[in-house]
DRENTIDO-466235 format. One record per residue: chain; x, y, z of N, C-alpha, C, O in turn; residue number from 1. Coordinates in steps of 0.1 Angstrom, whole numbers. Layout:
BEGIN
SITE   chaine      nu      nv      nw     cau     cav     caw      cu      cv      cw      ou      ov      ow   num
SITE        A       X       Y       Z       X       Y       Z       X       Y       Z       X       Y       Z   NUM
...
This chain:
BEGIN
SITE   chaine      nu      nv      nw     cau     cav     caw      cu      cv      cw      ou      ov      ow   num
SITE        A    1313     722    -567    1322     718    -577    1336     717    -571    1341     727    -565     1
SITE        A    1343     707    -572    1357     706    -567    1367     713    -576    1364     714    -588     2
SITE        A    1378     718    -571    1387     726    -579    1394     716    -590    1396     704    -587     3
SITE        A    1397     722    -601    1404     714    -611    1419     713    -607    1426     723    -605     4
SITE        A    1423     700    -606    1437     698    -603    1445     699    -616    1443     692    -626     5
SITE        A    1455     708    -616    1463     710    -628    1470     697    -632    1471     694    -644     6
SITE        A    1475     689    -623    1482     677    -626    1473     667    -632    1476     660    -642     7
SITE        A    1461     665    -626    1451     656    -632    1446     661    -646    1445     652    -655     8
SITE        A    1444     674    -647    1440     679    -660    1450     676    -671    1447     672    -682     9
SITE        A    1463     678    -668    1474     676    -678    1475     661    -681    1476     657    -692    10
SITE        A    1474     652    -671    1474     638    -673    1463     634    -682    1465     626    -691    11
SITE        A    1451     639    -679    1439     635    -687    1441     640    -702    1437     633    -711    12
SITE        A    1446     652    -704    1448     657    -717    1458     648    -725    1456     646    -737    13
SITE        A    1468     643    -718    1478     635    -725    1472     621    -729    1477     615    -738    14
SITE        A    1461     617    -722    1455     605    -725    1443     605    -735    1436     595    -737    15
SITE        A    1439     617    -740    1428     619    -748    1431     612    -762    1441     614    -768    16
SITE        A    1421     604    -766    1422     598    -779    1417     608    -789    1405     610    -791    17
SITE        A    1426     615    -796    1423     626    -805    1414     622    -817    1406     629    -821    18
SITE        A    1417     610    -822    1409     605    -833    1394     603    -829    1385     608    -836    19
SITE        A    1392     597    -817    1378     595    -812    1372     609    -809    1361     611    -813    20
SITE        A    1380     617    -802    1374     630    -798    1370     639    -810    1358     643    -810    21
SITE        A    1379     641    -819    1375     649    -830    1365     643    -840    1357     650    -846    22
SITE        A    1365     630    -841    1356     623    -850    1342     624    -844    1332     624    -852    23
SITE        A    1341     625    -831    1327     627    -824    1323     641    -824    1311     644    -822    24
SITE        A    1332     651    -827    1328     665    -826    1328     672    -840    1323     683    -840    25
SITE        A    1333     665    -850    1333     672    -863    1327     664    -874    1327     651    -874    26
SITE        A    1320     670    -883    1313     664    -894    1324     661    -905    1333     669    -907    27
SITE        A    1322     651    -913    1331     646    -924    1345     645    -920    1354     650    -927    28
SITE        A    1348     640    -908    1361     638    -903    1368     627    -911    1363     616    -913    29
SITE        A    1380     630    -915    1388     621    -924    1403     622    -919    1409     633    -921    30
SITE        A    1408     611    -915    1422     611    -910    1432     610    -922    1430     603    -931    31
SITE        A    1442     619    -921    1452     620    -932    1465     615    -927    1466     606    -919    32
SITE        A    1476     621    -932    1489     617    -928    1495     625    -917    1491     637    -915    33
SITE        A    1504     620    -910    1511     627    -900    1503     632    -888    1507     641    -881    34
SITE        A    1492     625    -885    1484     628    -874    1474     640    -876    1467     644    -867    35
SITE        A    1474     645    -888    1464     655    -892    1452     649    -899    1453     640    -906    36
SITE        A    1440     655    -896    1428     651    -901    1421     663    -907    1424     674    -903    37
SITE        A    1411     661    -916    1403     672    -921    1389     670    -918    1384     658    -915    38
SITE        A    1381     680    -917    1367     680    -914    1360     693    -918    1367     702    -922    39
SITE        A    1347     693    -917    1340     706    -919    1342     714    -907    1342     709    -895    40
SITE        A    1344     727    -909    1347     736    -898    1334     739    -890    1324     742    -896    41
SITE        A    1334     737    -877    1323     739    -869    1320     754    -866    1310     757    -859    42
SITE        A    1329     763    -870    1328     777    -866    1323     786    -877    1320     798    -875    43
SITE        A    1320     780    -889    1313     787    -900    1306     777    -909    1307     765    -907    44
SITE        A    1298     782    -918    1289     774    -926    1298     767    -937    1298     772    -948    45
SITE        A    1305     757    -934    1315     751    -942    1308     740    -951    1300     732    -946    46
SITE        A    1311     740    -964    1306     730    -973    1316     720    -978    1313     709    -983    47
SITE        A    1329     724    -977    1340     715    -981    1350     715    -969    1353     725    -963    48
SITE        A    1355     703    -966    1364     702    -954    1376     712    -955    1386     709    -962    49
SITE        A    1375     722    -947    1386     732    -947    1393     733    -933    1402     741    -931    50
SITE        A    1388     724    -924    1392     724    -910    1403     713    -908    1400     702    -911    51
SITE        A    1414     716    -903    1425     706    -901    1427     705    -886    1428     716    -879    52
SITE        A    1429     693    -881    1431     691    -867    1443     681    -865    1444     672    -873    53
SITE        A    1451     683    -855    1461     674    -851    1456     665    -840    1453     669    -829    54
SITE        A    1454     652    -844    1448     643    -834    1457     639    -822    1452     633    -813    55
SITE        A    1469     642    -823    1478     639    -812    1479     650    -802    1479     648    -790    56
SITE        A    1480     663    -806    1482     674    -797    1470     682    -796    1469     690    -786    57
SITE        A    1460     681    -805    1448     688    -804    1447     701    -812    1437     708    -813    58
SITE        A    1459     706    -818    1459     718    -825    1449     718    -837    1446     707    -842    59
SITE        A    1444     730    -840    1434     730    -851    1436     743    -859    1440     753    -853    60
SITE        A    1432     743    -871    1431     756    -880    1421     754    -891    1420     743    -897    61
SITE        A    1414     765    -894    1405     764    -905    1412     773    -916    1415     784    -914    62
SITE        A    1413     766    -928    1419     773    -939    1410     783    -946    1414     791    -954    63
SITE        A    1397     783    -942    1387     792    -948    1385     804    -939    1386     816    -944    64
SITE        A    1381     802    -926    1377     813    -918    1389     818    -909    1388     829    -903    65
SITE        A    1400     810    -908    1411     814    -900    1412     811    -886    1421     814    -879    66
SITE        A    1401     805    -880    1401     802    -866    1412     791    -864    1414     783    -872    67
SITE        A    1418     793    -852    1429     784    -849    1431     783    -834    1427     791    -827    68
SITE        A    1438     772    -830    1440     770    -816    1451     759    -814    1453     751    -823    69
SITE        A    1457     759    -802    1468     750    -800    1465     737    -793    1474     728    -792    70
SITE        A    1452     735    -788    1450     723    -780    1435     719    -780    1426     726    -785    71
SITE        A    1433     707    -774    1419     702    -772    1411     712    -763    1400     715    -766    72
SITE        A    1418     718    -753    1411     727    -744    1407     739    -752    1395     744    -750    73
SITE        A    1415     745    -760    1412     757    -767    1400     754    -777    1392     763    -780    74
SITE        A    1400     742    -783    1389     738    -792    1376     738    -784    1366     743    -789    75
SITE        A    1376     732    -773    1364     731    -764    1359     745    -760    1348     748    -761    76
SITE        A    1369     753    -756    1366     767    -752    1359     775    -763    1349     782    -761    77
SITE        A    1364     773    -775    1359     780    -787    1345     774    -791    1336     782    -794    78
SITE        A    1344     761    -791    1332     754    -796    1320     756    -786    1309     759    -791    79
SITE        A    1323     755    -774    1313     756    -763    1311     770    -757    1303     772    -749    80
SITE        A    1320     779    -761    1321     793    -756    1321     792    -740    1313     798    -733    81
SITE        A    1332     786    -735    1334     784    -721    1348     789    -717    1356     791    -725    82
SITE        A    1350     790    -704    1363     794    -698    1372     782    -699    1369     771    -702    83
SITE        A    1385     785    -696    1395     775    -695    1391     764    -685    1392     752    -688    84
SITE        A    1387     768    -673    1384     758    -663    1372     749    -668    1372     737    -666    85
SITE        A    1362     756    -674    1351     748    -679    1355     739    -690    1349     728    -692    86
SITE        A    1364     743    -698    1369     735    -709    1376     723    -704    1375     712    -709    87
SITE        A    1384     725    -693    1391     713    -687    1381     704    -681    1382     691    -682    88
SITE        A    1371     709    -674    1360     700    -668    1353     692    -679    1350     680    -678    89
SITE        A    1350     699    -690    1344     692    -702    1353     680    -706    1348     669    -708    90
SITE        A    1366     683    -708    1375     672    -712    1376     661    -701    1377     649    -705    91
SITE        A    1376     665    -689    1377     655    -678    1365     646    -678    1366     634    -677    92
SITE        A    1353     652    -680    1340     644    -681    1340     636    -694    1336     624    -693    93
SITE        A    1345     641    -705    1346     634    -717    1355     622    -716    1351     610    -720    94
SITE        A    1366     624    -710    1376     613    -708    1372     603    -698    1375     591    -699    95
SITE        A    1364     608    -688    1358     600    -678    1366     591    -670    1361     584    -661    96
C-alpha cells in the first residue's frame, strides 16, 4: 500500500460531491436549505430522519443519539469503524 499523501487527500476531500456521497450512504436522504440535508441516522435504529449532514463540508450530527463529526473523513471512520488513514483511503477510492 502506498502512503497517503496529505496534499492529495486534502485536494480529494475538497472535490467530494457531498450530495452524491451522502445520498449514497444514507437512507431517506433529503436536501434542505443552506447545504444541510436530513436522513435516517446510520448509527442507531432510526425511524424518523434525525440525522443532519452538511453536504459542502461533510459535518454531521444526529439530533436523537448525539453522534457528531466535522468531516467526510470522520463520518467514514465512524461508519466503517476504521482509522483516519483508512478513512482517507476509502474517500480516495470513492472519489476515484
